[in-house]
C-alpha positions in Angstrom: -3.7 -20.8 -14.0 -0.6 -18.7 -14.8 -0.1 -17.6 -11.1 3.6 -18.7 -11.1 4.3 -16.3 -13.9 2.3 -13.5 -12.1 3.5 -13.8 -8.6 6.8 -14.8 -7.0 5.3 -17.8 -5.1 7.2 -19.7 -2.4 6.8 -23.1 -3.9 8.3 -22.1 -7.2 11.1 -20.2 -5.5 12.0 -23.3 -3.5 12.0 -25.5 -6.6 14.2 -23.0 -8.4 16.7 -23.0 -5.7 16.7 -26.7 -4.7 15.9 -28.2 -8.1 13.0 -30.1 -6.8 9.7 -29.7 -5.0 9.9 -28.9 -1.4 6.8 -29.3 0.7 5.9 -27.8 4.2 4.9 -30.2 6.9 2.9 -28.6 9.6 3.7 -29.4 13.3 2.0 -28.8 16.6 4.6 -28.3 19.3 2.1 -27.9 22.1 2.9 -24.2 22.6 0.6 -21.7 24.2 0.1 -18.1 23.6 0.8 -15.1 26.0 -2.5 -13.6 24.8 -4.3 -16.6 26.0 -2.6 -17.8 29.1 -3.0 -14.5 31.2 0.6 -13.1 30.5 -0.8 -10.5 28.1 -4.5 -11.3 28.3 -7.1 -14.0 27.9 -9.3 -15.0 25.0 -6.6 -14.2 22.5 -7.0 -12.1 19.3 -10.6 -11.3 18.4 -10.3 -13.5 15.2 -8.7 -16.4 16.9 -10.3 -19.9 17.4 -8.1 -22.7 18.7 -9.9 -25.4 16.7 -9.3 -23.7 13.4 -5.7 -24.7 13.3 -4.8 -26.9 16.3 -5.4 -30.6 15.9 -5.5 -32.1 19.4 -4.4 -35.5 18.0 -1.2 -34.0 16.7 -0.4 -32.7 20.2 -0.2 -36.3 21.5 2.4 -37.2 18.8 6.2 -36.6 19.0 7.7 -34.2 16.5 9.1 -37.1 14.6 5.8 -38.9 14.5 3.9 -35.8 13.2 6.5 -35.3 10.5 6.2 -38.9 9.4 2.5 -38.8 9.3 2.4 -35.6 7.4 5.0 -36.9 4.8 2.9 -40.0 4.2 -0.3 -37.8 3.9 1.3 -35.4 1.4 3.3 -37.7 -0.7 4.0 -35.0 -3.2 7.7 -34.3 -2.5 11.0 -36.0 -1.4 12.3 -33.1 0.7 10.5 -31.0 3.3 10.5 -27.9 5.5 9.3 -28.4 9.1 6.7 -25.9 9.8 5.9 -25.0 13.6 2.5 -23.5 12.9 0.1 -23.6 15.8 0.1 -20.9 18.4 3.3 -19.0 19.3 6.1 -21.5 18.4 8.9 -19.6 20.1 7.0 -19.3 23.4 9.0 -21.7 25.7 12.3 -21.9 27.3 15.2 -22.0 24.7 16.4 -25.4 25.8 12.8 -26.7 25.0 12.7 -25.0 21.7 16.2 -26.4 20.8 15.0 -29.9 21.5 11.9 -29.6 19.4 13.6 -27.8 16.5 16.4 -30.3 16.4 14.1 -33.3 16.6 12.5 -31.9 13.4 15.8 -31.2 11.7 17.3 -34.5 12.4 14.6 -36.3 10.4 15.5 -37.6 6.9 15.0 -35.2 4.0 14.5 -32.0 6.0 16.0 -28.9 4.3 15.0 -26.5 7.0 12.5 -25.1 9.4 9.7 -22.4 9.5 8.7 -21.0 12.9 5.4 -19.2 13.2 5.2 -16.8 16.2 4.4 -13.3 17.5 6.8 -10.4 17.2 6.7 -9.9 21.0 7.9 -13.5 21.7 11.2 -13.6 19.9 14.0 -12.8 22.3 17.6 -12.5 21.2 18.3 -15.9 22.5 15.7 -17.5 20.1 17.1 -15.5 17.1 20.5 -16.7 18.1 19.4 -20.3 18.2 17.6 -20.0 14.8 20.8 -18.4 13.4 22.8 -21.5 14.3 20.6 -23.6 12.1 21.0 -21.1 9.3 24.8 -21.2 9.7 24.6 -25.0 9.4 23.0 -24.6 5.8 19.4 -25.0 6.8 16.6 -22.9 5.2 15.3 -20.9 8.2 12.1 -18.6 8.1 10.8 -16.7 11.0 7.1 -16.2 10.3 5.7 -13.3 12.2 1.9 -12.7 12.8 1.5 -9.0 12.2 -1.9 -8.9 10.6 -1.8 -5.0 10.3 0.6 -2.2 10.6 -2.2 0.0 12.0 -1.8 0.3 15.7 -5.5 1.2 16.2 -6.4 -2.0 14.4 -3.9 -4.0 16.5 -5.5 -2.6 19.6 -9.0 -3.3 18.3 -8.3 -7.0 17.6 -6.6 -7.3 21.0 -3.2 -8.2 19.4 -1.2 -7.2 22.3 1.7 -5.6 20.6 2.2 -2.6 18.4 3.9 -2.2 14.9 7.1 -0.8 16.5 7.5 -4.3 18.2 7.2 -5.9 14.8 9.8 -3.6 13.3 12.2 -4.3 16.1 12.0 -8.1 15.9 12.0 -8.0 12.1 15.2 -5.9 12.0 16.9 -8.0 14.7 16.1 -11.2 12.8 17.2 -9.9 9.4 20.4 -8.4 10.9 21.4 -12.0 11.7 20.6 -13.2 8.2 17.2 -14.9 9.0 14.4 -14.7 6.6 11.3 -13.0 7.8 7.7 -13.7 6.5 5.0 -11.4 7.5 1.4 -12.5 7.9 -1.2 -10.0 6.9 -5.0 -10.1 7.1 -7.3 -8.3 4.6 -10.7 -7.4 5.9 -10.0 -6.5 9.5 -12.7 -4.4 11.2 -12.3 -0.7 10.4 -9.8 -1.3 7.7 -10.4 -0.6 4.0 -8.1 -0.6 1.0 -6.1 2.4 2.0 -5.1 0.9 5.4 -4.1 -2.4 3.7 -1.9 -0.6 1.3 -0.3 1.4 4.1 0.3 -1.8 5.9 2.1 -3.2 2.9 4.1 -0.1 2.4 5.3 -0.1 6.1 6.2 -3.7 6.0 8.2 -3.4 2.8 10.0 -0.3 4.2 10.9 -2.2 7.4 12.3 -5.0 5.3 10.8 -8.4 4.6 11.5 -11.5 2.6 8.2 -13.1 2.4 4.4 -12.2 2.9 1.3 -14.4 3.6 -2.0 -12.8 2.7 -5.1 -14.1 4.5 -8.7 -13.0 4.1 -10.4 -12.4 7.3 -12.1 -15.6 8.5 -15.0 -15.4 11.0 -14.7 -18.7 12.9 -16.6 -20.3 15.8 -15.4 -19.6 19.2 -13.9 -16.2 18.4 -14.9 -12.8 19.7 -15.5 -11.7 16.2 -18.1 -14.6 15.7 -20.3 -13.0 18.4 -20.1 -9.7 16.6 -21.0 -11.2 13.3 -23.8 -13.2 14.7 -25.2 -10.0 16.2 -25.0 -8.3 12.9 -22.3 -5.8 14.1 -19.5 -7.2 11.8 -19.6 -7.5 8.0 -18.0 -10.4 6.1 -15.5 -9.8 3.4 -16.8 -10.1 -0.2 -14.7 -12.1 -2.6 -14.6 -9.2 -5.0 -13.3 -6.8 -2.4 -10.6 -9.3 -1.3 -9.4 -9.8 -4.9 -9.2 -6.0 -5.4 -7.2 -5.3 -2.2 -5.0 -8.3 -2.3 -4.5 -7.9 -6.0 -3.3 -4.3 -5.6 -1.1 -5.3 -2.6 0.6 -7.9 -4.7 1.0 -5.5 -7.7 2.7 -3.0 -5.4 5.1 -5.5 -3.9 8.7 -5.7 -5.1 9.6 -8.7 -7.1 12.3 -10.0 -4.7 9.7 -10.6 -2.0 8.3 -14.1 -1.9 4.6 -14.6 -1.4 4.1 -17.8 0.8 0.3 -17.5 0.4 -2.2 -15.3 -1.4 -5.4 -17.0 -0.1 -6.5 -19.3 2.6 -9.3 -21.6 3.7 -11.2 -23.0 6.7 -13.8 -25.7 6.9 -17.3 -25.7 8.2 -18.6 -25.8 10.9 -15.6 -23.9 12.1 -15.8 -21.4 9.3 -18.9 -19.1 9.7 -18.1 -16.5 6.9 -17.4 -15.7 4.3 -18.3 -19.0 2.7 -16.1 -18.6 -0.3 -13.2 -19.2 2.1 -14.2 -22.8 2.3 -11.8 -23.3 -0.8 -8.6 -21.3 -1.0 -8.5 -21.9 -4.8 -11.5 -19.6 -5.1 -9.5 -16.6 -4.2 -6.5 -17.8 -6.1 -8.4 -18.2 -9.3 -9.9 -14.8 -9.1 -6.6 -13.2 -8.2 -5.1 -14.8 -11.2 -7.8 -13.4 -13.4 -7.4 -9.9 -11.9 -3.6 -9.9 -12.4 -3.9 -11.2 -16.0 -5.9 -8.2 -16.8 -4.0 -5.5 -14.7 -0.5 -7.0 -14.2 1.4 -9.2 -11.7 3.5 -8.7 -8.8 5.5 -5.3 -9.0 3.7 -4.1 -12.1 2.2 -1.1 -10.2 5.5 0.1 -8.8 
């Protein structure tokens, strides 16, 4: 596969800058989500299922123990990024966040931290804390779950915030020199190619350093699963994902780093589409698509 020559991928970007492979180690900080605990709502986003990304066993381990276990499991790099992935990893008092983040950064061979969260859960105090780590020379990424720039879609999927909220948080973070990675989902209900392209355009106009693309997964325990089982929600065909994601990548400036262009989930958690059982399926087809039509930035 020639993907690294066609897309500005995060792994290759890190290797260029650090001179060696850097691997992300995923962490569970035991965080909740305001869209589940009643602060904003209950039940979460309509695509969300706890079990799809939250390992209960990990929650019982300290941050240091999780990192050590992940490093042994990966065994493909000598230096790492600590990735607080599950739920809303800024949804706690700043002193609690500081203790968790610093426990991660104090482990050997850590080059930085990635924090996954919602755009409505990043107050200035959290941005200031993350800026301190950046000022100390650490790699710091704020990963914001946007999913779509269409307010009607955000309301439909019960996201609990609008696009303006994302813009405000992104600009505040980047004004402090923090890198922002936006998570986008292709295949959300009511959205076709035009809406996805508009989302990309709005995200790029706002200013962004990285993007994660994710095909819509229909997973057990989610509101969408009930709609799919009742025949009210179509699943995303592989060909359609490749066409939309491929064009999004081709319309993305080369200085933006793609952290991910496909994703996977396992059965029985995954209900549909079954091609999402292996993330390489989407990546291989995207590679073929861009070999024919051009890679990142070629359509600008």
